[in-house]
C-alpha positions, 0 to 999 in steps of 0.5 A: 284122904291123906295128903301132906308135904313135911317140909325139913331141916338136914339132920332133923331124920326124914327117912326116921319119920317115913320109915316110923310112920307107915303101917306094915298091915299096909301096901306102901310105896316109898319113892326115893330120888337116888339108890343112896336113899334106897339103902338109907330107907332100907336101913331103917326100915331093918332097924324098925322092923327087923326086916323090910316089910312084905307089902311095903317096897322101895323104889328110885323114881326112875325104876318107879316110873320104868316099872309102873308106867313104861314098861306095862303101857309101852303098847301105849307108845306105839300107838301114840306114834304110829309104829307097831314096829317100836321095840324097848330093850331096855335102858341107856345111861347116856346123855340124849342130844340136846337141842344146842351146844354152845348156842349153836344149833346141833344136828343130831338133835331129834324133835321131841314129836318123834320116837327118837327124842326117847328111844336110841337103837331099842334103848330109852334114855333114862333122862327122857323117862318123865318127859316121855310118860307126860307127852303121850297123850292126845284124846285116847292115850294117856299114860300118865292117867292110866298107870296112876289109877293102878298105882292108886288102886294097889298103894294104900300109901305112898311116900316120897323122900327128897321131894324138892330134887324134882325139877321140869318133867319129873315134876310134872308128874309128880303133880299128877302123882299127888292130885291122883293119889288119895294118901301121899306124904312128902318129906324135903328141905326146901334148902337142899334143892338145885345142889345136884349139880345136874338138875338145878334149873326148871319148875318149880324152882325157878323164881320162886322162893320159900314163902311162894314155893308153899303156896305152890304146895298149898295150891296142889292140895297139900297140907304144909307141915313147917314145925314137925321137922324143924329141929336137927338131930345131926348139928349143935345149937350153936351150928343152927343158929349160925346157920339161921343168922348167916343164911337166914334159914329156919333151923332149931338143934334137938341138941344132942351133940356138941360143936362149934363154929370156928373161922381159920385165920391163921396158915400154921393152924390151916396146915394142922387142919389139912393134914388132919384126916379124922377133920373132913376138908369140904371144897367147892368143886375138884375135891380129888386134886388135893392130897388132903381128905376131902369132899366136894360141897355138893357131893356131901349131901345126906353125909354125917360127918364127926368134924368138917373144915369148909374152904369158902368161895371168893363170894364167901369171904366175909361170911365171918361178918355179923351183918354178912348180907345172904341176899348177894348169894345165889339160890344155889350158893346159898343151898350148897353152903347150908348142906356143907355145913349141915353134915357137921355133927361136931365143930366147923371150920371155916377157910377164907379163900384168900388164906387157903390160896397162900399155901394151896399149892403144898395140895394140889396133885398134878395130873401125873401125880393122880394118874399115879396115884391110880395105878392102872394096868395098861394089859387090860386094854389098849385106851389109856384113861381120860380125865374128865369133870362133870357139870357139877365139878367132880373129876372123873375118869373114862376109857373105852372097852370094846363098844362100851364106856367104863367111867370110875368116879373117885369117891370118898376116902379113896375108894372109887365108884364104878358106873356101867351102863346096863339094862336097870343102871349102874353096877353100883360097887365101891373098889380100892383101885382103878384098877380093880374097878376096871376088872370088874367091868370087863369081867362082867360085860363079858358074863352077858356076852 
């Protein structure tokens, strides 16, 4: 049996490691947490082989749960809830009703002992895949164990990418996968946990530091490798040394790229950088409300950028001091600034909040300016767009079309990403304008009627 965890640093080549370890003649399953990671894995496999090997399968974790646990064993769900009339027509990305709202009981909440907690109009809540799989269990029925017997027989090797993103019930499922499967390799970066904004709390990380997390992994009979991917291929030696000294994160450099750390103290220099589109600005939140080219810190995860300027928050005002105390930061803040710094394969500029605030208004877009930039065609539908903010601080735009919702996310470099609910997830496509995104949405919706 081969059960290992490889703890990596940012830019060390986690995807490369997975794709260059597997044997194309064996049956392999690679599980990633996001669609972006799936695309990266496919690209890396094609680099190595020229194609995706015949017996290698790449899935998001949600897709894996749906195809290997829920669809084949939905009959067990019917037995467990004692309802032979249950139907499963697909998946909804809609957020399920929470138990409370602003500290008050939610009358629409359905307790988890009832099927309505997991299913809405015959559509399964994507957010509750893992919880359903864990909860459907008694002395006669156990979806998790039953499905994992088949997974272990069918696949020679399982690879889990970005395993630090698994929380709560997802983590419970992951623990059983580790226990039941003979050959499994997990790759991830401990210090990139809790940066998504939507999955930041719960086991295994609440009240856990790096050392205690290693013990948790070892208690699951995993061999923990802390050295193989300790060197970043992306970040320069100076950047890695800065991260190590300020954030107390052990990261070294392969010294492939050159890049310097600079703090900006002059308004004129800052203005020049903000106007330079070759330098991507990273802000804590609401990046699309500025006229300069920017990303949110957390949204930059997974990116490699030539040069960046990071606009710091108030709790990082003394980040330029050699005696900066990382202990005053929350784990989430430490991790998200680590993610932001390590995006760069070249120079990193830092700007203190106190300096940025002096010229901030010169670059902040009004709602009217944002809407003018969107350039919506009012003839497409009668409802106007509503600007909203997600839990992780990203702005997006939402409107109704018939009985469905269109959500458009302003994404990096002036493009727009469309999210439309459908059976297997989102339409993932980039558009130059929101008008184009809406036209595509309406066309696809009507085609599916």
